[in-house]
C-alpha positions, 0 to 999 in steps of 0.5 A: 478460497482459503480456509476462513475465507468469507465475503462479508460487504460491509459498506458500498465501498468495500469490495469483496470482488477484490478478495481473490486477489488478497487470497492469491497475494495470501497464499503467494506470500510477499514479493516483488508485487506485493508488501504486507503492513500490519498498519501504517500511520496516516500521520507525519512525524512516524517512521512507519509511514516513511517506510510507505514512500519508500515501498510507493516509490521503489514499486511504481520504479519497478513493475508496479504492485500492492501492498495490504494494510492489515495483514502482518509480515507472516501473512496473516491477515489481521485487519485493520479496525481495532486501530480505526476504533481506537483512533476514532475513539469510539464504538460507533459504527458511522463514525469508524466509517467516516473516520476510514475514509479520513485515513485514506484521504490522510494517507492519498494526501501524503503521498501526493505530497512526499512522492515525485513525479506526482504518483497517482494510487488507488484505494480498496477495502477488502473484507477477508475472514471478517477483516477489514483489509487496506489494499493501495496498487501502485502502478509503474511509472509511466516517465523517468523515476520516482522519488521521496521528496524529503530525502531525495530517494529513489527506490527499486524493488527487489524481490520483496524488499526495497532498496536505494537505486543506484545512480547508473539505475536511476540514469537507466530510469531516465533515459528507458522511461515506463520500462521496469529495471529488475 
């Protein structure tokens, strides 16, 4: 365990069991399989939410991975509770918990409508050092490449960055469904 790490369970869908994975991700830093985001708006029209689609597509087209919302680019856990509280416009824990579920539903819906072919992600709330972090698991593609529908962009993950896939890379992913391109 890292200093300051705790196993605080706050709600039936916050799973401290995932804590070890978050601790490992923080210790190892951003990589092919790990991406940190301090916050991602769930609403349309924000460039940061477009970054979610690029990252999800890039990870799926590589080997899959996990995004951690509530961790800044320096690997510091900042949590998302303050933002959820501001968006919910209340201090009421029940209302904030309700908004937390709505936030995940909005992200899930956006991914289902913006990425082709459809990609099913898993979302999990994790407590770390009393901070709430959202973990989004991205599976490796099962068939041809994934694209961001609005832009038609196909992305690949290289190290800790996303880049546009070249036409030959897209052709290889189409010919070799499910195999990672690195």
